[in-house]
Z-matrix of the N, CA and C atoms (Angstrom, degrees):
N
C 1 1.418
C 2 1.608 1 109.20
N 3 1.221 2 114.11 1 155.47
C 4 1.471 3 118.04 2 -176.81
C 5 1.687 4 103.68 3 -161.71
N 6 1.201 5 110.53 4 162.07
C 7 1.552 6 118.92 5 179.37
C 8 1.517 7 111.48 6 -144.38
N 9 1.423 8 112.64 7 150.11
C 10 1.381 9 120.91 8 172.20
C 11 1.605 10 103.76 9 -127.57
N 12 1.279 11 116.21 10 147.89
C 13 1.478 12 118.50 11 -178.56
C 14 1.501 13 106.85 12 -142.01
N 15 1.350 14 113.63 13 152.67
C 16 1.454 15 118.21 14 176.39
C 17 1.514 16 106.17 15 -153.22
N 18 1.356 17 118.95 16 139.83
C 19 1.472 18 117.82 17 178.95
C 20 1.478 19 108.44 18 -139.59
N 21 1.336 20 117.42 19 144.27
C 22 1.512 21 123.29 20 175.00
C 23 1.549 22 110.18 21 -81.68
N 24 1.222 23 119.90 22 159.52
C 25 1.514 24 122.42 23 176.07
C 26 1.529 25 110.66 24 -60.86
N 27 1.369 26 117.84 25 -20.23
C 28 1.510 27 117.05 26 179.93
C 29 1.558 28 105.44 27 -86.68
N 30 1.291 29 126.08 28 -8.39
C 31 1.413 30 121.94 29 -177.75
C 32 1.493 31 119.59 30 105.95
N 33 1.280 32 116.30 31 -4.63
C 34 1.492 33 117.73 32 172.20
C 35 1.431 34 109.70 33 -75.11
N 36 1.288 35 119.17 34 130.80
C 37 1.504 36 124.53 35 -174.12
C 38 1.633 37 113.40 36 -140.96
N 39 1.049 38 111.85 37 153.59
C 40 1.502 39 122.51 38 178.22
C 41 1.618 40 110.69 39 -127.33
N 42 1.268 41 117.81 40 139.50
C 43 1.479 42 121.33 41 173.27
C 44 1.468 43 107.17 42 -135.15
N 45 1.370 44 111.31 43 130.29
C 46 1.502 45 115.47 44 -179.47
C 47 1.513 46 104.45 45 -116.50
N 48 1.285 47 112.97 46 126.31
C 49 1.536 48 121.26 47 176.89
C 50 1.494 49 111.47 48 -103.71
N 51 1.313 50 116.00 49 138.96
C 52 1.426 51 120.46 50 176.97
C 53 1.581 52 114.04 51 -120.34
N 54 1.267 53 112.63 52 131.83
C 55 1.579 54 120.76 53 -174.56
C 56 1.413 55 104.92 54 -129.51
N 57 1.519 56 108.99 55 141.52
C 58 1.441 57 117.68 56 -176.64
C 59 1.586 58 115.73 57 -64.08
N 60 1.345 59 113.82 58 -20.70
C 61 1.534 60 117.69 59 -179.24
C 62 1.522 61 103.69 60 -171.57
N 63 1.394 62 113.78 61 174.43
C 64 1.418 63 124.96 62 -179.35
C 65 1.538 64 114.32 63 -58.33
N 66 1.333 65 115.15 64 -37.40
C 67 1.497 66 123.15 65 178.18
C 68 1.497 67 110.77 66 -63.73
N 69 1.265 68 116.48 67 -40.56
C 70 1.503 69 123.33 68 178.83
C 71 1.546 70 108.81 69 -62.50
N 72 1.395 71 113.31 70 -48.55
C 73 1.448 72 114.93 71 175.58
C 74 1.537 73 115.65 72 -62.63
N 75 1.191 74 114.95 73 -32.10
C 76 1.638 75 118.18 74 -178.70
C 77 1.488 76 104.87 75 -74.10
N 78 1.261 77 123.13 76 -31.30
C 79 1.479 78 123.02 77 -179.14
C 80 1.429 79 107.75 78 -73.24
N 81 1.312 80 120.36 79 -47.59
C 82 1.354 81 128.03 80 178.45
C 83 1.666 82 111.29 81 -54.75
N 84 1.363 83 114.33 82 -46.18
C 85 1.452 84 122.50 83 179.27
C 86 1.500 85 114.21 84 -64.34
N 87 1.379 86 119.77 85 -25.55
C 88 1.372 87 124.90 86 -175.60
C 89 1.521 88 111.16 87 -103.35
N 90 1.380 89 121.41 88 -0.77
C 91 1.277 90 126.08 89 -176.95
C 92 1.611 91 112.82 90 -74.61
N 93 1.450 92 112.05 91 127.10
C 94 1.428 93 118.34 92 -166.64
C 95 1.485 94 114.23 93 -62.93
N 96 1.363 95 118.37 94 -28.13
C 97 1.481 96 120.78 95 179.77
C 98 1.581 97 108.00 96 -77.95
N 99 1.366 98 122.49 97 -33.98
C 100 1.450 99 126.98 98 174.25
C 101 1.508 100 104.75 99 -66.40
N 102 1.221 101 120.16 100 -44.40
C 103 1.606 102 119.30 101 -173.97
C 104 1.493 103 105.53 102 -62.19
N 105 1.314 104 115.24 103 -44.68
C 106 1.636 105 116.12 104 -172.76
C 107 1.543 106 100.47 105 -64.91
N 108 1.384 107 120.01 106 -46.37
C 109 1.501 108 117.05 107 178.18
C 110 1.463 109 121.50 108 -54.10
N 111 1.360 110 112.95 109 -36.12
C 112 1.432 111 123.91 110 172.50
C 113 1.514 112 113.83 111 -60.76
N 114 1.315 113 116.65 112 -45.86
C 115 1.439 114 123.32 113 -178.84
C 116 1.527 115 107.79 114 -66.01
N 117 1.311 116 114.42 115 -46.99
C 118 1.503 117 115.23 116 179.40
C 119 1.502 118 113.08 117 -60.25
N 120 1.443 119 112.68 118 -44.43
C 121 1.537 120 113.03 119 178.22
C 122 1.556 121 116.39 120 -57.83
N 123 1.334 122 109.43 121 -36.81
C 124 1.503 123 113.88 122 -178.81
C 125 1.459 124 109.87 123 -74.67
N 126 1.299 125 123.44 124 -30.30
C 127 1.437 126 127.44 125 178.19
C 128 1.562 127 113.95 126 -77.35
N 129 1.348 128 113.32 127 -43.18
C 130 1.418 129 116.42 128 -177.21
C 131 1.544 130 129.68 129 -112.37
N 132 1.376 131 108.78 130 -23.63
C 133 1.430 132 115.22 131 -175.81
C 134 1.620 133 118.67 132 -110.41
N 135 1.330 134 111.58 133 -36.48
C 136 1.509 135 111.24 134 -169.97
C 137 1.572 136 109.22 135 -106.08
N 138 1.288 137 113.56 136 140.79
C 139 1.420 138 117.78 137 173.87
C 140 1.640 139 105.94 138 -85.65
N 141 1.240 140 114.85 139 -32.64
C 142 1.445 141 121.21 140 -177.48
C 143 1.517 142 110.07 141 -157.16
N 144 1.299 143 120.65 142 157.77
C 145 1.457 144 120.00 143 166.41
C 146 1.579 145 108.43 144 -152.72
N 147 1.364 146 114.22 145 164.33
C 148 1.471 147 118.63 146 176.85
C 149 1.473 148 104.37 147 -133.58
N 150 1.289 149 112.32 148 148.58
C 151 1.568 150 118.91 149 -176.63
C 152 1.572 151 97.32 150 -129.47
N 153 1.306 152 101.74 151 132.63
C 154 1.543 153 116.24 152 169.71
C 155 1.443 154 111.38 153 -127.19
N 156 1.311 155 118.56 154 131.55
C 157 1.519 156 125.24 155 -176.82
C 158 1.548 157 101.67 156 -115.50
N 159 1.395 158 111.57 157 124.44
C 160 1.508 159 115.14 158 -173.80
C 161 1.537 160 104.75 159 -146.11
N 162 1.333 161 117.57 160 158.78
C 163 1.420 162 126.57 161 177.71
C 164 1.526 163 106.69 162 -105.22
N 165 1.350 164 117.42 163 128.68
C 166 1.386 165 121.16 164 -177.02
C 167 1.611 166 105.96 165 -88.28
N 168 1.309 167 117.31 166 117.04
C 169 1.418 168 123.61 167 -178.43
C 170 1.477 169 109.78 168 -84.04
N 171 1.241 170 120.87 169 -40.41
C 172 1.377 171 128.63 170 -178.62
C 173 1.491 172 114.96 171 -146.15
N 174 1.203 173 117.00 172 149.06
C 175 1.631 174 120.24 173 177.88
C 176 1.414 175 110.20 174 -139.37
N 177 1.340 176 115.98 175 144.73
C 178 1.569 177 120.37 176 177.40
C 179 1.458 178 101.27 177 -142.50
N 180 1.419 179 110.28 178 144.46
C 181 1.479 180 119.10 179 177.47
C 182 1.471 181 107.82 180 -129.61
N 183 1.430 182 114.72 181 139.56
C 184 1.414 183 118.18 182 170.67
C 185 1.526 184 111.81 183 -125.19
N 186 1.284 185 116.44 184 140.29
C 187 1.596 186 120.02 185 177.16
C 188 1.468 187 101.65 186 -131.95
N 189 1.214 188 115.93 187 127.73
C 190 1.519 189 127.69 188 176.06
C 191 1.449 190 104.82 189 -75.79
N 192 1.366 191 113.90 190 127.13
C 193 1.556 192 122.88 191 174.72
C 194 1.611 193 110.96 192 -64.23
N 195 1.312 194 111.68 193 139.26
C 196 1.429 195 114.39 194 -176.69
C 197 1.560 196 102.38 195 -75.02
N 198 1.395 197 115.91 196 137.69
C 199 1.378 198 118.82 197 170.94
C 200 1.420 199 110.54 198 -100.84
N 201 1.424 200 116.08 199 132.11
C 202 1.535 201 119.45 200 -178.11
C 203 1.440 202 106.05 201 -65.15
N 204 1.393 203 115.95 202 141.36
C 205 1.417 204 117.74 203 175.48
C 206 1.515 205 112.77 204 -87.62
N 207 1.263 206 122.75 205 137.43
C 208 1.371 207 132.27 206 -179.87
C 209 1.439 208 106.71 207 -88.88
N 210 1.462 209 120.21 208 107.92
C 211 1.437 210 116.22 209 171.56
C 212 1.492 211 119.76 210 -61.08
N 213 1.288 212 117.97 211 -19.27
C 214 1.425 213 121.58 212 172.90
C 215 1.551 214 121.23 213 -78.03
N 216 1.311 215 111.89 214 -18.83
C 217 1.541 216 118.83 215 -178.30
C 218 1.459 217 105.95 216 -70.06
N 219 1.264 218 112.71 217 146.71
C 220 1.431 219 117.37 218 -170.46
C 221 1.480 220 126.10 219 -120.92
């Protein structure tokens, strides 16, 4: 399992959770600690939320190489 999260300064956020398979997702959904966190989130933190379940067919990542800064450049 893994997650990615991003949030705007205004509080709009997105969290993406990754699971090895459907069984791992089902175990997480039924986990008592997770269920308690869901109830608390709905009661205290979130006005609304949307859940999408999808299968990743392909994934690609890009990372820009760091360019060394030239102290003499002007």
